[in-house]
PAZAPA-4460 file (N, C-alpha, C; in steps of 0.05 Angstrom, whole numbers, plus 32768, in hexadecimal, padded with zeros to 4 digits):
% residues 220
    n_x    n_y    n_z   ca_x   ca_y   ca_z    c_x    c_y    c_z   seq   type   mol
   8108   825A   8132   8118   8242   813A   8107   822B   8143     1      X     A
   80ED   822F   8145   80DB   8219   814F   80D9   8203   8139     2      X     A
   80E1   81EB   813F   80DF   81D5   812B   80C3   81D0   8121     3      X     A
   80AF   81D5   8133   8093   81D1   812B   808B   81E4   8115     4      X     A
   8096   81FD   8115   8090   8210   8101   8098   8206   80E5     5      X     A
   80B0   81FB   80E4   80BA   81F1   80CA   80AC   81D8   80C1     6      X     A
   80A2   81C8   80D4   8092   81B1   80CD   8078   81B9   80C0     7      X     A
   806C   81CF   80CB   8054   81DA   80BF   8059   81E5   80A3     8      X     A
   806F   81F3   80A0   8076   81FE   8086   8078   81E7   8071     9      X     A
   8084   81D1   8079   8086   81BA   8067   806B   81AE   8061    10      X     A
   805A   81AD   8075   803E   81A3   8070   802F   81B4   805D    11      X     A
   8032   81CF   8060   8025   81E2   804E   802F   81DE   8031    12      X     A
   8049   81D9   802F   8055   81D3   8014   8048   81BB   8007    13      X     A
   8045   81A5   8016   8039   818D   800C   801B   8193   8004    14      X     A
   800D   81A1   8015   7FF1   81A7   8010   7FEE   81B9   7FF7    15      X     A
   8000   81CC   7FF4   7FFF   81DD   7FDD   8004   81CE   7FC3    16      X     A
   8017   81BB   7FC3   801B   81AB   7FAC   8002   819A   7FA5    17      X     A
   7FF6   8190   7FBB   7FDD   8180   7FB7   7FC7   8190   7FAB    18      X     A
   7FC7   81AA   7FB1   7FB2   81BC   7FA6   7FBA   81CA   7F8C    19      X     A
   7FD2   81C3   7F82   7FDD   81CF   7F6A   7FE1   81ED   7F6E    20      X     A
   7FE7   81F6   7F86   7FEC   8212   7F8C   800B   8216   7F8D    21      X     A
   8016   8218   7F75   8033   8219   7F73   803F   8233   7F7F    22      X     A
   8030   8248   7F7E   803A   8261   7F8A   803F   825E   7FA8    23      X     A
   802B   8252   7FB6   802E   824E   7FD3   8044   8239   7FD8    24      X     A
   8045   8224   7FC8   8059   820F   7FCB   8075   821C   7FC8    25      X     A
   8079   822D   7FB4   8093   823A   7FB0   809A   824C   7FC7    26      X     A
   8086   8259   7FD3   808B   826B   7FEA   8095   825B   8001    27      X     A
   8088   8244   8007   8090   8233   801D   80AC   8227   8018    28      X     A
   80B1   821F   7FFF   80CB   8212   7FF8   80E1   8227   7FFB    29      X     A
   80DC   8240   7FF4   80F0   8255   7FF7   80F7   8259   8014    30      X     A
   80E3   8258   8026   80E8   825B   8043   80FA   8244   804C    31      X     A
   80F4   822C   8044   8103   8215   804C   8120   8215   8041    32      X     A
   8123   821E   8029   813D   8220   801D   814F   8234   802B    33      X     A
   8142   824A   8034   8151   825F   8042   815B   8255   805D    34      X     A
   8149   8246   806A   8150   823C   8085   8162   8224   8085    35      X     A
   815E   8212   8071   816C   81F8   8070   8179   81F5   8054    36      X     A
   818D   8205   804F   8198   8206   8033   81A4   81EC   802A    37      X     A
   81AF   81DC   803C   81BC   81C3   8034   81AC   81AA   803C    38      X     A
   8192   81AD   8040   8182   8197   804A   817A   8184   8033    39      X     A
   817D   816A   8038   8174   8156   8024   8155   8157   8023    40      X     A
   8148   815C   8039   812B   815E   8039   8121   8173   8026    41      X     A
   812F   818B   8027   8127   81A1   8015   812C   8199   7FF8    42      X     A
   8142   818B   7FF3   8147   8182   7FD7   8131   816F   7FCE    43      X     A
   8128   815E   7FE0   8112   814C   7FD9   80F8   815B   7FD3    44      X     A
   80F3   816F   7FE3   80DB   8180   7FDE   80DD   818E   7FC4    45      X     A
   80F4   8198   7FBD   80F8   81A5   7FA3   80F4   8192   7F8C    46      X     A
   80FC   8178   7F90   80F7   8164   7F7B   80D9   815F   7F78    47      X     A
   80CB   815F   7F8F   80AE   815B   7F8E   80A1   8172   7F7E    48      X     A
   80AB   818A   7F81   80A1   81A1   7F71   80A5   819C   7F53    49      X     A
   80BD   8191   7F4D   80C2   818B   7F31   80AE   8176   7F26    50      X     A
   80A7   8163   7F37   8092   8150   7F2F   8078   815E   7F29    51      X     A
   8071   8171   7F3B   8058   817F   7F39   8055   818F   7F1F    52      X     A
   806B   8198   7F14   806A   81A8   7EFB   8071   8197   7EE3    53      X     A
   8072   817C   7EE7   8076   816A   7ED1   8093   8165   7EC9    54      X     A
   80A6   816F   7ED8   80C3   816B   7ED3   80CC   8151   7EE0    55      X     A
   80C0   813A   7ED8   80C6   8121   7EE6   80E3   8118   7EE2    56      X     A
   80EE   811D   7ECB   810A   8114   7EC6   811D   8122   7ED9    57      X     A
   811A   813C   7EDC   812B   814B   7EEE   8126   8142   7F0B    58      X     A
   810D   813C   7F11   8106   8132   7F2C   8114   8117   7F32    59      X     A
   8113   8105   7F1F   811F   80EB   7F22   813D   80EE   7F26    60      X     A
   814A   8100   7F17   8166   8105   7F19   816D   810F   7F35    61      X     A
   815C   8121   7F40   8161   812C   7F5A   815D   8117   7F70    62      X     A
   8148   8106   7F6D   8144   80F1   7F80   815B   80DD   7F80    63      X     A
   8165   80D7   7F68   817B   80C4   7F66   8194   80CF   7F74    64      X     A
   8198   80E9   7F71   81AF   80F6   7F7E   81AC   80F5   7F9C    65      X     A
   8193   80F8   7FA6   818E   80F7   7FC3   8193   80DB   7FCE    66      X     A
   818A   80C7   7FBF   818D   80AB   7FC8   81AA   80A3   7FC7    67      X     A
   81BA   80AD   7FB4   81D6   80A7   7FB3   81E5   80B3   7FCB    68      X     A
   81DB   80CA   7FD4   81E7   80D7   7FEB   81DF   80C9   8005    69      X     A
   81C6   80BF   8005   81BC   80B2   801E   81AB   8099   8015    70      X     A
   81B7   8082   8018   81AA   8069   800F   8192   8062   8020    71      X     A
   818E   8070   8036   8177   806A   8047   8160   807F   8045    72      X     A
   8161   808F   8030   814D   80A4   802D   8134   8096   8021    73      X     A
   8122   808D   8032   810B   807E   802A   80F8   808F   8019    74      X     A
   80F4   80A8   8022   80E1   80BA   8014   80E9   80BE   7FF7    75      X     A
   8103   80C3   7FF2   810D   80C7   7FD6   8109   80AE   7FC5    76      X     A
   810E   8097   7FD1   810A   807E   7FC3   80ED   807B   7FBB    77      X     A
   80DB   8081   7FCE   80BE   807E   7FC8   80B5   8091   7FB2    78      X     A
   80C0   80A9   7FB2   80B9   80BC   7F9D   80C2   80B2   7F81    79      X     A
   80D9   80A5   7F80   80E3   8099   7F67   80CF   8084   7F5D    80      X     A
   80C6   8073   7F70   80B3   805E   7F69   8098   806A   7F61    81      X     A
   8090   807F   7F6E   8076   808C   7F68   8077   8097   7F4B    82      X     A
   808E   80A1   7F42   8090   80AB   7F27   808E   8094   7F13    83      X     A
   809C   807D   7F19   809A   8066   7F08   807D   805C   7F05    84      X     A
   806F   805B   7F1C   8053   8053   7F1B   8042   8067   7F0C    85      X     A
   8048   8080   7F10   8039   8095   7F01   803C   8093   7EE3    86      X     A
   8054   8089   7EDB   8059   8085   7EBE   8050   8069   7EB5    87      X     A
   8042   805B   7EC7   8037   8040   7EC1   804C   802B   7EBB    88      X     A
   8064   8030   7EC6   807A   801C   7EC3   807A   800B   7EDC    89      X     A
   8066   7FF9   7EDD   8062   7FEA   7EF6   8078   7FD6   7EFB    90      X     A
   8083   7FCA   7EE6   8098   7FB6   7EEA   80B1   7FC3   7EF7    91      X     A
   80B8   7FDA   7EED   80CF   7FE9   7EF8   80C9   7FF2   7F15    92      X     A
   80B0   7FFA   7F1A   80A8   8003   7F34   80A9   7FEB   7F48    93      X     A
   80A0   7FD4   7F3F   80A1   7FBC   7F51   80BE   7FB5   7F57    94      X     A
   80CF   7FB6   7F42   80EC   7FB0   7F46   80F8   7FC3   7F5B    95      X     A
   80F2   7FDC   7F58   80FD   7FF0   7F6B   80F2   7FEC   7F87    96      X     A
   80D8   7FE5   7F89   80CD   7FE0   7FA3   80D9   7FC8   7FB1    97      X     A
   80DF   7FB3   7FA1   80EC   7F9C   7FAC   8108   7FA3   7FB8    98      X     A
   8116   7FB5   7FAA   8130   7FBE   7FB4   812D   7FCE   7FCD    99      X     A
   8118   7FDF   7FCD   8112   7FEF   7FE5   810C   7FDD   7FFD   100      X     A
   80FC   7FC8   7FF9   80F3   7FB7   800F   810A   7FA6   8019   101      X     A
   811F   7FA2   800A   8137   7F94   8014   8144   7FA5   802A   102      X     A
   8141   7FBF   8028   814D   7FD1   803C   8139   7FD8   8052   103      X     A
   811F   7FDA   804B   810B   7FE2   805E   80F5   7FCD   805E   104      X     A
   80FB   7FB6   8069   80E8   7F9F   8068   80CF   7FA3   8079   105      X     A
   80D0   7FB7   808B   80B9   7FBB   809C   80A7   7FD2   8094   106      X     A
   80AC   7FDD   807C   809C   7FF3   8072   8082   7FEA   8067   107      X     A
   806C   7FED   8077   8052   7FE2   806F   8047   7FEF   8056   108      X     A
   804B   8009   8053   8042   8018   803C   804D   800D   8022   109      X     A
   8067   8006   8022   8073   7FFA   800B   8068   7FDF   8004   110      X     A
   8063   7FCE   8019   8058   7FB4   8014   803C   7FB7   8007   111      X     A
   802C   7FCA   8011   8011   7FCE   8006   8013   7FD7   7FE9   112      X     A
   8026   7FE9   7FE3   802A   7FF4   7FC8   8032   7FDE   7FB5   113      X     A
   8045   7FCD   7FBD   804E   7FB8   7FAA   8039   7FA2   7FA7   114      X     A
   8029   7F9D   7FBC   8013   7F8A   7FBA   7FFE   7F94   7FA6   115      X     A
   7FF9   7FAE   7FA7   7FE6   7FB9   7F94   7FEF   7FB7   7F77   116      X     A
   8009   7FBC   7F73   8014   7FBA   7F58   8015   7F9D   7F4E   117      X     A
   801C   7F8B   7F60   801B   7F6E   7F58   7FFF   7F66   7F50   118      X     A
   7FEB   7F71   7F5E   7FCF   7F6B   7F58   7FC8   7F75   7F3C   119      X     A
   7FD1   7F8D   7F36   7FCB   7F99   7F1B   7FD9   7F88   7F05   120      X     A
   7FF1   7F7E   7F0B   8001   7F6E   7EF8   7FF6   7F52   7EF6   121      X     A
   7FE3   7F4A   7F07   7FD8   7F30   7F06   7FE8   7F1B   7F14   122      X     A
   7FFC   7F23   7F24   800D   7F10   7F33   8002   7F0E   7F4F   123      X     A
   7FEC   7EFF   7F51   7FDC   7EFF   7F6A   7FE9   7EF0   7F81   124      X     A
   7FF9   7EDC   7F7B   8007   7ECE   7F91   801C   7EE0   7F9D   125      X     A
   802A   7EEF   7F8C   803E   7F03   7F96   802F   7F18   7FA7   126      X     A
   8018   7F21   7F9E   8009   7F35   7FAC   8001   7F2A   7FC8   127      X     A
   7FF8   7F11   7FC8   7FEF   7F05   7FE2   8006   7F04   7FF5   128      X     A
   801E   7EFD   7FEC   8036   7EFD   7FFD   803B   7F18   8009   129      X     A
   8038   7F2D   7FF9   803C   7F48   8003   8027   7F50   8018   130      X     A
   800E   7F48   8013   7FF9   7F4F   8026   7FFE   7F40   8040   131      X     A
   8009   7F28   803F   8010   7F19   8057   8025   7F27   8067   132      X     A
   8038   7F34   805A   804C   7F44   8068   803F   7F5C   8076   133      X     A
   802B   7F67   8069   801C   7F7E   8075   800D   7F74   808E   134      X     A
   8002   7F5C   808D   7FF3   7F51   80A3   8004   7F4C   80BC   135      X     A
   801E   7F48   80B8   8030   7F45   80CF   8030   7F5F   80E0   136      X     A
   802C   7F76   80D3   802C   7F8F   80E1   800F   7F98   80E8   137      X     A
   7FFB   7F8F   80D9   7FE0   7F97   80DE   7FCD   7F7F   80DF   138      X     A
   7FD1   7F6D   80F3   7FC2   7F54   80F4   7FA4   7F58   80F8   139      X     A
   7F9B   7F70   8101   7F7F   7F74   8106   7F70   7F82   80EF   140      X     A
   7F7E   7F86   80D9   7F72   7F94   80C2   7F62   7F81   80B1   141      X     A
   7F47   7F81   80B3   7F37   7F6F   80A3   7F39   7F76   8086   142      X     A
   7F3F   7F90   8080   7F41   7F98   8064   7F59   7F8A   8056   143      X     A
   7F6F   7F88   8065   7F87   7F7A   8059   7F82   7F5C   8057   144      X     A
   7F75   7F50   806B   7F6E   7F34   806A   7F5D   7F2F   8051   145      X     A
   7F4A   7F41   804C   7F38   7F3E   8035   7F47   7F40   801B   146      X     A
   7F59   7F54   8018   7F69   7F57   8000   7F7B   7F3F   7FFB   147      X     A
   7F86   7F34   8010   7F97   7F1D   800E   7F86   7F05   8004   148      X     A
   7F6F   7F02   8010   7F5C   7EEC   8008   7F54   7EEF   7FEB   149      X     A
   7F50   7F07   7FE1   7F48   7F0C   7FC5   7F5F   7F02   7FB2   150      X     A
   7F78   7F08   7FBB   7F8E   7EFF   7FAA   7F90   7EE1   7FA9   151      X     A
   7F8C   7ED3   7FBF   7F8C   7EB6   7FBF   7F75   7EAB   7FAF   152      X     A
   7F5E   7EB8   7FB1   7F47   7EAE   7FA2   7F4C   7EB1   7F84   153      X     A
   7F56   7EC8   7F7B   7F5C   7ECC   7F5F   7F71   7EB9   7F55   154      X     A
   7F84   7EB2   7F66   7F99   7E9F   7F5F   7F90   7E82   7F5F   155      X     A
   7F77   7E7D   7F67   7F6C   7E62   7F68   7F73   7E53   7F82   156      X     A
   7F7D   7E61   7F96   7F83   7E55   7FB0   7F6B   7E58   7FC2   157      X     A
   7F56   7E48   7FBC   7F3C   7E4D   7FC9   7F3C   7E46   7FE7   158      X     A
   7F4C   7E32   7FEE   7F4D   7E2A   800B   7F5A   7E41   801B   159      X     A
   7F6F   7E4C   8011   7F7C   7E63   801F   7F69   7E7B   801E   160      X     A
   7F5C   7E7F   8008   7F49   7E96   8006   7F33   7E93   801A   161      X     A
   7F29   7E7B   801E   7F13   7E76   8032   7F1E   7E7D   804E   162      X     A
   7F36   7E75   8054   7F42   7E7A   806E   7F44   7E98   8073   163      X     A
   7F4E   7EA7   805F   7F53   7EC3   8063   7F39   7ED3   8063   164      X     A
   7F26   7ECB   8052   7F0C   7ED9   8053   7EFE   7ED4   806E   165      X     A
   7F01   7EBC   8079   7EF5   7EB6   8093   7F01   7EC7   80A9   166      X     A
   7F1B   7ECB   80A8   7F28   7EDC   80BC   7F20   7EF9   80B9   167      X     A
   7F1D   7F02   80A0   7F15   7F1D   809B   7EF8   7F21   80A5   168      X     A
   7EE7   7F0E   80A0   7ECB   7F10   80A9   7ECA   7F10   80C8   169      X     A
   7EDB   7F00   80D4   7EDC   7EFF   80F2   7EE4   7F1B   80FD   170      X     A
   7EF9   7F26   80F2   7F02   7F40   80FC   7EEE   7F56   80F6   171      X     A
   7EE2   7F56   80DF   7ECD   7F6A   80D8   7EB5   7F68   80EB   172      X     A
   7EAE   7F4F   80F2   7E98   7F4B   8104   7E9E   7F56   8120   173      X     A
   7EB7   7F52   8129   7EBF   7F5C   8143   7EBE   7F7B   8144   174      X     A
   7EC7   7F87   812E   7EC7   7FA4   812C   7EAA   7FAF   812C   175      X     A
   7E99   7FA0   811D   7E7C   7FA8   811C   7E6F   7FA6   8137   176      X     A
   7E76   7F91   8146   7E6B   7F8D   8161   7E74   7FA2   8174   177      X     A
   7E8D   7FAA   8172   7E98   7FBF   8184   7E8A   7FDA   817F   178      X     A
   7E83   7FDF   8165   7E76   7FF8   815F   7E58   7FF7   815F   179      X     A
   7E4D   7FE0   8168   7E30   7FDC   8169   7E23   7FDF   814E   180      X     A
   7E31   7FD6   8139   7E26   7FD8   811E   7E29   7FBD   8111   181      X     A
   7E18   7FAA   8119   7E1A   7F8F   8110   7E15   7F8C   80F2   182      X     A
   7E06   7F9F   80E7   7E01   7F9E   80CA   7E15   7FAF   80BA   183      X     A
   7E2D   7FB2   80C5   7E41   7FC3   80B9   7E48   7FBA   809D   184      X     A
   7E49   7FCC   8089   7E50   7FC5   806E   7E6C   7FB8   806C   185      X     A
   7E7D   7FBD   8080   7E98   7FB3   8080   7E99   7F94   807F   186      X     A
   7E83   7F88   8089   7E82   7F6B   808B   7E7B   7F5E   8070   187      X     A
   7E6F   7F6E   805E   7E63   7F62   8046   7E78   7F55   8034   188      X     A
   7E8E   7F64   802F   7EA2   7F5A   801C   7EAF   7F40   8025   189      X     A
   7EB9   7F3F   803E   7EC5   7F25   8047   7EB1   7F0E   8048   190      X     A
   7E98   7F14   8050   7E84   7EFF   8051   7E7D   7EF4   8035   191      X     A
   7E7B   7F07   8022   7E75   7EFF   8006   7E8D   7EEE   7FFC   192      X     A
   7EA5   7EF8   8002   7EBD   7EE9   7FF9   7EBE   7ECD   8005   193      X     A
   7EB6   7ECB   801E   7EB6   7EB1   802B   7EA3   7E9E   801D   194      X     A
   7E8B   7EA8   8016   7E77   7E97   8007   7E83   7E8F   7FEC   195      X     A
   7E8F   7EA2   7FDE   7E9A   7E9B   7FC4   7EB1   7E87   7FC6   196      X     A
   7EC2   7E89   7FDA   7ED8   7E76   7FDD   7ECD   7E5A   7FE3   197      X     A
   7EB9   7E59   7FF4   7EAD   7E3F   7FFB   7EA0   7E32   7FE2   198      X     A
   7E93   7E42   7FD2   7E86   7E38   7FBA   7E9C   7E2F   7FA6   199      X     A
   7EB1   7E3F   7FA4   7EC6   7E38   7F91   7ED4   7E1E   7F98   200      X     A
   7ED7   7E19   7FB2   7EE4   7E00   7FBB   7ED4   7DE8   7FB2   201      X     A
   7EB9   7DEA   7FB2   7EA8   7DD4   7FAA   7EA8   7DD2   7F8B   202      X     A
   7EA5   7DE9   7F7E   7EA4   7DEA   7F61   7EBD   7DE1   7F54   203      X     A
   7ED4   7DE6   7F61   7EEE   7DDF   7F55   7EF5   7DC2   7F5A   204      X     A
   7EE3   7DB4   7F68   7EE7   7D98   7F6F   7F01   7D93   7F7E   205      X     A
   7F07   7DA6   7F90   7F1F   7DA3   7FA1   7F1B   7D8B   7FB4   206      X     A
   7F31   7D7E   7FBA   7F2F   7D67   7FCB   7F2C   7D6F   7FE8   207      X     A
   7F14   7D6D   7FF2   7F0E   7D74   800E   7F08   7D5B   801E   208      X     A
   7F13   7D5A   8036   7F0C   7D44   8047   7EEE   7D47   8050   209      X     A
   7EE1   7D31   8058   7EC5   7D34   8062   7EC2   7D4A   8077   210      X     A
   7ED5   7D4C   8089   7ED4   7D60   809E   7ED6   7D7C   8093   211      X     A
   7EE9   7D80   8080   7EEC   7D9A   8074   7ED5   7DA1   8062   212      X     A
   7EC9   7D8D   8055   7EB2   7D92   8044   7E9A   7D9C   8055   213      X     A
   7E97   7D90   806D   7E82   7D98   807F   7E87   7DB5   8089   214      X     A
   7EA1   7DBB   808F   7EA8   7DD5   8097   7EA2   7DEA   8081   215      X     A
   7EA9   7DE2   8069   7EA4   7DF4   8052   7E87   7DFA   804F   216      X     A
   7E76   7DE6   8052   7E59   7DE9   8050   7E4F   7DFC   8066   217      X     A
   7E59   7DF8   807F   7E50   7E08   8095   7E59   7E25   8092   218      X     A
   7E71   7E29   8088   7E7A   7E44   8084   7E69   7E53   806F   219      X     A
   7E62   7E44   805A   7E52   7E50   8045   7E36   7E58   8051   220      X     A
***
């Protein structure tokens, strides 16, 4: 009757699927089915097993049934999107993620996922918007600042790219100082990006005021 016991059983199930140990996964799933015969969670786990053996159509049908029964089942929605992405149907995956985010606007994992897919699709301004949503929840993450800056740089928004690379470099430097590793490799990418953004601003003949031109030179 200990809830922690069943949580461990579920964790073993996930680990077994990850290791392609279907025998162990089936054993754990049978335990859960016996204890929680009408559980939506168990139905979701069974659908994940269908995914593992390549029965994606049956899995999608089961996930759809779960979502129809509970419109707030975030895990089932994410599994549907994972199948779409696994089938390389990125446009459908993005559409589904946008629908999910209308219900769960604070889900950072989903914002990161859709930002990554927009990047692959070459829609860098959309990706930058999504990374900015992530930054609302993780303002100290220099990695996210860097990825957002890369999107702006690729989209030709060099002034914004410079700003975001500068912030990423600042945060990475603070982390390096705290860990007494001033030559931390983490600083290299945002610093290089900052140099590239400054160079691009001059090369693209962007209209910079004398003050901003001097700032650009100093940053470089």
